[in-house]
Every structure is written in C-alpha cells, then in structure tokens.
C-alpha positions in Angstrom: 15.8 -15.8 16.4 13.8 -15.1 13.1 10.5 -13.8 13.2 8.0 -13.6 10.4 5.5 -10.7 10.2 2.7 -11.8 8.0 0.1 -9.4 6.2 2.5 -6.7 7.1 0.8 -4.1 4.7 1.9 -0.6 5.3 2.9 -1.1 8.9 6.7 -0.4 8.3 6.9 0.9 12.0 6.2 -2.6 13.2 9.1 -3.9 11.0 11.4 -1.4 12.6 10.1 -2.2 16.1 10.8 -5.9 15.7 14.3 -5.3 14.0 15.3 -3.0 16.8 14.0 -5.4 19.5 16.0 -8.3 17.9 19.2 -6.0 17.7 20.9 -8.1 15.2 20.3 -11.4 16.9 18.3 -12.8 14.2 16.2 -11.6 10.9 12.7 -10.0 10.6 10.9 -11.4 7.6 8.0 -9.7 6.2 5.2 -11.3 4.2 2.2 -9.8 2.1 0.1 -10.8 -0.9 1.3 -7.7 -2.8 4.6 -5.7 -2.5 4.7 -2.9 -0.1 7.3 -0.5 1.5 7.3 -2.4 4.7 8.7 -5.5 2.9 11.5 -3.3 1.6 12.9 -2.4 4.9 12.6 -6.0 6.4 15.7 -8.1 6.5 14.0 -10.5 4.1 10.6 -10.6 2.4 8.3 -12.9 0.4 5.0 -12.4 -1.5 2.4 -15.1 -0.5 -0.8 -16.3 -1.9 -3.9 -14.6 -0.8 -5.0 -15.6 2.6 -8.0 -17.5 1.5 -6.1 -19.3 -1.1 -5.9 -23.1 -0.7 -2.1 -22.9 -0.8 -1.7 -20.2 1.6 -0.8 -22.2 4.8 1.3 -24.7 2.9 3.2 -21.8 1.6 3.8 -20.2 4.9 4.8 -23.6 6.4 7.5 -24.2 3.7 8.8 -20.8 3.8 9.2 -21.0 7.7 11.0 -24.3 7.6 13.3 -23.3 4.9 14.1 -20.1 6.7 14.3 -21.4 10.2 11.5 -19.1 11.4 10.9 -19.2 15.1 7.7 -17.3 15.4 5.0 -15.7 13.4 3.2 -12.5 14.2 0.2 -11.3 12.1 -0.9 -7.9 11.6 -4.2 -8.6 9.9 -7.5 -9.8 11.3 -8.5 -12.1 8.6 -5.1 -13.7 8.7 -5.3 -14.4 12.6 -8.4 -16.4 12.0 -6.8 -18.8 9.4 -3.4 -19.0 11.3 -5.1 -19.8 14.6 -6.6 -23.0 13.0 -3.0 -24.3 12.1 -1.1 -23.6 15.4 -0.3 -27.0 16.2 1.0 -27.7 12.7 3.6 -24.9 13.1 4.4 -25.8 16.6 5.2 -29.4 15.4 8.2 -27.8 13.7 9.0 -25.4 16.6 7.3 -22.4 15.1 5.3 -20.3 17.5 2.2 -18.5 16.1 1.5 -15.4 18.4 -2.2 -15.6 18.1 -5.1 -16.2 20.4 -7.2 -19.3 20.2 -9.8 -19.7 17.3 -12.9 -19.0 19.3 -11.7 -15.7 20.5 -10.3 -14.5 17.1 -13.8 -15.2 15.8 -15.2 -13.0 18.6 -13.0 -10.3 17.7 -13.5 -10.3 14.0 -17.4 -10.6 14.2 -18.7 -7.4 15.7 -22.2 -9.2 16.6 -20.3 -11.8 18.7 -18.1 -9.0 20.1 -21.2 -7.1 21.1 -22.9 -10.1 22.7 -19.6 -11.3 24.5 -19.0 -7.8 25.9 -22.5 -7.3 27.0 -22.4 -10.9 28.6 -19.6 -9.9 30.9 -21.2 -6.5 31.9 -19.2 -4.1 29.8 -21.0 -1.0 28.6 -21.7 -1.4 24.7 -23.7 0.4 22.1 -27.1 -1.2 21.2 -26.7 -3.1 18.2 -29.0 -5.0 15.6 -28.7 -7.3 12.7 -31.9 -6.5 11.0 -33.8 -3.2 9.9 -36.9 -4.6 11.4 -35.3 -4.8 14.9 -33.8 -1.4 14.6 -37.1 0.3 13.5 -38.9 -1.5 16.4 -36.3 -0.1 18.9 -36.5 3.5 17.4 -40.3 3.1 17.7 -39.9 2.0 21.5 -37.6 4.9 22.1 -34.8 2.8 23.2 -32.7 3.9 20.3 -32.3 7.1 18.6 -30.6 8.7 15.7 -27.9 9.0 14.4 -27.0 5.3 13.7 -23.8 3.7 12.3 -24.3 1.0 9.5 -21.1 -1.0 9.0 -19.9 -4.5 8.0 -20.2 -7.2 10.8 -17.0 -8.7 9.7 -15.1 -5.3 8.8 -11.9 -3.5 9.3 -10.8 0.1 8.6 -13.5 2.4 6.9 -14.9 0.1 4.3 -18.6 0.4 4.0 -19.3 2.5 7.1 -22.1 5.0 6.9 -24.2 7.2 9.2 -27.9 7.2 9.1 -29.8 10.3 10.3 -33.4 9.2 9.7 -35.7 6.2 8.8 -35.3 6.8 5.2 -31.6 6.5 5.1 -31.5 3.2 6.9 -32.4 0.8 4.2 -30.4 2.6 1.6 -27.3 2.9 3.6 -27.9 -0.8 4.6 -27.8 -1.8 1.0 -24.7 0.4 0.2 -22.9 -1.4 3.2 -23.7 -4.7 1.7 -22.7 -3.9 -1.7 -19.5 -2.6 -0.4 -18.8 -6.1 1.3 -19.6 -7.9 -1.7 -17.1 -5.8 -3.8 -14.1 -6.1 -1.2 -12.1 -8.7 0.6 -14.8 -8.6 3.4 -16.9 -10.9 1.4 -14.8 -13.9 2.5 -15.7 -13.9 6.1 -19.1 -12.4 5.4 -20.1 -15.6 3.4 -20.7 -17.3 6.8 -24.0 -15.4 6.8 -24.2 -12.8 4.1 -27.7 -12.0 4.8 -26.7 -10.9 8.3 -23.4 -9.4 7.5 -24.2 -5.7 8.4 -24.5 -4.5 11.7 -26.6 -1.3 12.8 -25.4 0.5 16.0 -26.2 3.6 18.0 -23.8 6.3 17.6 -21.9 7.1 20.6 -21.4 10.9 20.7 -18.5 10.9 23.0 -14.6 11.1 23.3 -12.6 8.2 21.5 -10.2 6.2 23.7 -8.1 3.1 23.1 -6.1 0.4 24.9 -3.2 -1.8 24.3 -3.4 -4.9 26.5 -0.5 -7.1 26.7 -0.7 -10.8 28.0 2.1 -13.3 27.9 2.1 -16.4 25.8 -0.1 -18.4 28.3 -2.6 -15.6 28.5 -1.6 -13.9 31.7 -1.9 -10.0 32.2 1.2 -8.0 31.8 0.2 -4.4 30.9 -2.3 -2.0 29.8 -1.6 1.2 27.9 -4.6 3.8 27.9 -4.7 6.6 25.4 -7.0 9.3 24.2 -7.5 9.4 20.6 -7.0 13.0 19.3 -7.5 12.3 15.4 -8.6 9.4 13.3 -7.9 8.8 9.6 -9.8 6.0 7.5 -10.7 4.3 10.9 -7.1 4.3 12.2 -5.8 6.5 14.9 -3.7 9.3 13.6 -2.9 11.2 16.9 -3.2 10.2 20.5 -2.3 11.1 24.1 -1.2 8.5 26.6 -3.2 8.8 29.8 -3.3 7.5 33.2 -7.0 6.4 33.9 -7.9 3.9 36.4 -11.4 3.1 34.7 -9.6 2.3 31.5 -6.9 0.0 33.2 -9.7 -1.9 35.2 -11.3 -2.5 31.8 -7.9 -3.7 30.4 -7.3 -6.0 33.1 -10.9 -7.5 33.1 -10.5 -8.2 29.5 -7.1 -9.9 30.0 -8.6 -12.2 32.6 -11.8 -13.0 30.7 -10.3 -13.5 27.2 -6.8 -15.0 28.2 -5.7 -13.6 24.8 -2.1 -14.0 23.6 0.2 -11.0 23.0 -1.4 -7.8 22.2 -5.2 -6.9 22.3 -6.1 -3.6 20.7 -9.5 -2.3 22.1 -11.5 0.7 21.1 -13.5 2.7 23.7 -15.9 5.5 23.9 -16.6 7.9 27.0 -20.2 8.7 26.7 -22.9 10.0 29.2 -20.3 9.5 32.1 -19.2 6.0 31.3 -16.7 4.2 29.3 -18.1 1.9 26.4 -16.2 -0.9 24.7 -16.8 -0.7 21.0 -14.5 -3.3 19.3 -11.4 -5.6 20.0 -8.6 -6.6 17.7 -6.2 -9.4 18.9 -3.2 -8.1 17.2 -1.1 -5.0 17.1 -3.2 -2.3 15.7 -2.9 1.3 14.5 -2.9 2.8 18.0 0.2 0.8 19.1 2.9 3.1 17.9 1.6 5.8 20.5 2.2 3.3 23.2 5.7 2.6 21.9 6.3 6.2 21.9 5.4 6.3 25.4 8.1 4.0 26.6 6.6 0.4 26.3 8.2 -2.0 24.0 5.8 -4.9 23.4 7.7 -6.4 20.4 10.9 -6.7 22.6 8.8 -8.2 25.5 7.4 -10.9 23.1 10.9 -11.9 22.0 11.9 -12.2 25.7 8.7 -14.2 26.1 9.8 -16.6 23.3 13.4 -16.9 24.5 12.1 -17.7 28.0 13.9 -14.7 29.4 12.6 -12.3 32.1 10.5 -9.2 30.9 12.1 -6.1 32.5 9.6 -3.8 33.9 10.7 -0.8 31.6 9.4 -2.9 28.6 5.8 -2.7 30.0 5.9 0.8 31.8 4.5 3.8 29.9 4.8 7.5 30.6 1.4 9.4 30.7 1.3 12.6 28.9 3.1 11.5 25.7 1.3 12.8 22.6 2.2 11.3 19.2 1.0 12.0 15.6 1.7 9.8 12.4 3.2 11.0 9.1 3.1 9.7 5.6 6.5 9.9 3.7 6.6 9.0 0.0 9.3 6.6 -1.0 10.7 6.2 -4.5 11.1 2.4 -5.3 12.7 2.7 -8.8 13.0 5.1 -11.6 12.2 3.8 -15.3 14.2 5.0 -18.2 
C-alpha cells in the first residue's frame, strides 16, 4: 500500500508514524508546495503547485496514478476543502481520500459556521460576532464583557489573532486582523465574504483541553482521546497530558455521531465556569495528535487497517491516561555549500 501525505509542512512526526505503521509494506509519499524536512524523511516526495492553483488537482491525480497511490491523507485545512470536492474523481482510479464530506469541511474551516453548528446541537460555545456593531451592542447589554478575541473567520495557527481589552481597541485590532488576512494565504478562503472575514469572540479564561476523535471510513465512532493542554506555541499544542474524563469523552462521542466525520477530528475545548466549551474543530490530524500517539493509540495504523479491510485491534485505539508529552525542535542541515 502506498500513501500520499499532502500539505505535509513541518509535521515530520506524521511521516514517521505512517512509515512505522506500513512497516515496509508500502511507501509513504510526502507532498508540499515548498521543500520541507518532512519531505526528506518520506520514502518519496514531490513539490506541488499551490493548493488554489488551477493545476493542483490534476497534478495530484497524475502523480497518484503514476506512483500507484492507494490513499491520500491531508494535513492542512485549506487542502481538505479542495480535496473533498474531488473524492469521486480519485476513487474512480481506486485512490481513497481520507477526508470528510465537503459540507462538514466547510463547517470546520469557517469559525462562524462552527459556532452556529455547535450551538445548534447544544454544545457550550463562546459568544461570537461578525460585526463590531453587534459586539458593541452585546457589551452595552452586558451579555458580553472584555477581554475579547479578534481573529480570522477562516484562519489557522496564530495569524491575525489579537486580544481587545476595551472598546477603543476593537476597531483598531479588527482592521489589523483584516490586514493580516489580506497579506497571507488566509485571503483565499476569506474571499468568500471578505467584509465578514473577521470573527470577534468572548475570551474564556479557563483551562485548555483537546480531543482526538477517530471515526472509521463510514463515519462510525471508534475512539476519543482527551487531553489537558499544558503549553501552547503559535496556536499549536506544545505539551499535554492525556487524561480520563467522561464529560470530554461524551463530547467526543456526540460529535462523532452528529458529524459522521471520516478519520481523525481534532477538537479544541475550554473548561470555564464549571463547564466544557467547544471552541474549534479540524477534520484532520492536528498538532495535538502526537500526545495521543505517545499515550498508546495508533490512528495511522488503524487507518491503514481500515483501507485494507482488516480488523482494528483494540490496542490501536486504547490510550493510557497520565501520559505527559512535550515537543522538541531539532535543527537539521540539508547541505553545505562550498
């Protein structure tokens, strides 16, 4: 079996996890729009056009056919949206894209849609607004209070995220976020509604938690791994402890049943005022997955078993609570010029 990881970026650990899971019974290919270390450790790699380039899908399709790729796993939100539109095209050649349906990917990528989706199904969510006018009205009515988080509606990582502590800062930081969107790759998705591409949310001053929720290829629940986040860096989990928590596992099972997502669903939660809030969802492997892996689960191997039609052993989806992990950055020399 040969697997292509697209938009692999700096997630070298995901390349290693999938290589170990294949155990020599196939090749891991890594694709990205620019060269990264993750591509160096894959069995094969390729530099692709940019995701929104008109040739991107045709390039991937031809590459997969030439290299006998059986499945594609993407590690980037924008990529998921594009790939989800073309699942049938790839499946016609026997290539399975591990991605949820287009509508749910849209919900995950759009924080306003996520907010309304989660609220509709009864999950606790932070108050959110798309306009300064409605934000100020809620502040006046005392249903909202400072500080507020201002960030891109279609956003990832830490790009364009600011904290407003008073009314004077709202407009200034709103415009700073909008400018950040226009100057980054976030502009592509934000073109859907650039005038409403910034979201304003109440800040939950609580503890951060996360979930890795695994569904099978038909959207059926398999596992949920809760974790308490101990440290964050640039919007990504840097250290975490795997915990046993019935409330979080119930949230995970509910999301699995409601969304029928495919593969892993990465979920950010907060514990605030005695309740768990759901903040964001990413329908892919996220930056918190390594801590689940360290605690004993092996979702890449489980996915490979699914693709092969084999039974998923219980040990692949069972975690050990109390596991604490931390990430490390190691410089690597690619070449030395004379």
